[in-house]
C-alpha positions, 0 to 999 in steps of 0.5 A: 450477544452484542455486536463488537466494535470491529463489526462497525464501519470506520472513518478518520475523525479529522483531516490529515495531509502528507506531501512527498514525491512520487517514486516513479514520477519524481514529482511533488504531490500532496494528499489529503485524507478526509472523513467520509460517511458510511458506505462511501468506501475509499474514494480518490479525488484527483485534481491534476491541473484540471477538473476533479476526477473521482476514482474508487479503490475497487479491483474493477478500477485497476488499470495497470500493475507494472511496477506499481498498482494503478487505478484508472486509465494509464493513458488518461486520469489515473493514480499510481503507486497506491499499494502502501496507502491501500495496505495501511487503510486495510491494516488499520481497518479504515472503511471510508475515506475521501483522498484528495490528491493533486498529482497522478501518483501517491507519494512514496515518503520513506518507502514504507507505510509508516507515514500513512499509519502516523497520519491516520493515527494523528487524525484518529479513527472513528467508529460509525453506526453502520455495520460492516459487510464481509466476504467470507471464504468458504472453500480454497480459491487459487490463482496462478501466474507463471511460477507464482501463485496465491490462494484464499483459504477459509479461516476464522479471522484474517491471516497472511502467509507469504513466501518469496524466493529471489536468486539474489543472496541478499534476499533468498527465500523468506517467509512471513506469516501472521494474523492481521490487526491494526496493532500487528500492522503498525508493529510488524508490517508498516515499516517494511520498505519497497526494494530494488536492485541497483543493476536495474536502475538505468533500465527503469530510468530509461523506461520512465520509472523510478525517477524519484527513487533514492536510498531515502525511500527504497531498500537497495541491493547493490551489484555485490548483492548486499543491501547498501542502505546505511541503516540496513534492514528494519526487519530480518525478513523485511523483503517478505514483509513488504 
């Protein structure tokens, strides 16, 4: 039986560019996505007023996870708020890409992954002549942190089952469960936005966070425990999908 296309590594076919503001820094940043050879992985080239620094998207490079996922050294060269971009790379099955960025935070855009999806779709995705390598889960592995937990289980494919529980009646207990492939990611996950509470805004601003946050890029729950965005929710369970 021959190998299937999804057994091979991929990259983008051509260059793509996005510009926006960082949700925490409030600063304008431009990011370019470039084709990369097989086995390159996801590599950031950070050019922020000095020499270019390379940061690889590996768990060993995660320097902080407070209100965003950050690669690198929080006190030195780093790139923050990589989660929507990394979710898109995974969701669309992109194995190799060089990401040039001229600031220390990936732009938030509309608060979801869709602008990244559209940029990659416009650039095109190319299949390379080198096979992928996989990690296969052969027994359950569980990680706990306070009342939260995550568990990897054996499965023939890739599936996420997510449940969240917030005291706010605007969110409450929500679930989302689905196999994941590029079409499902585009349709069922990519448009879900980051969210927050109006009551937390002043505290976040004082701590130097959310300086670029607005109703244009965040789903906001007001003091009356209702979503205050004019368009409302994009999915009934948008919070869980995010």
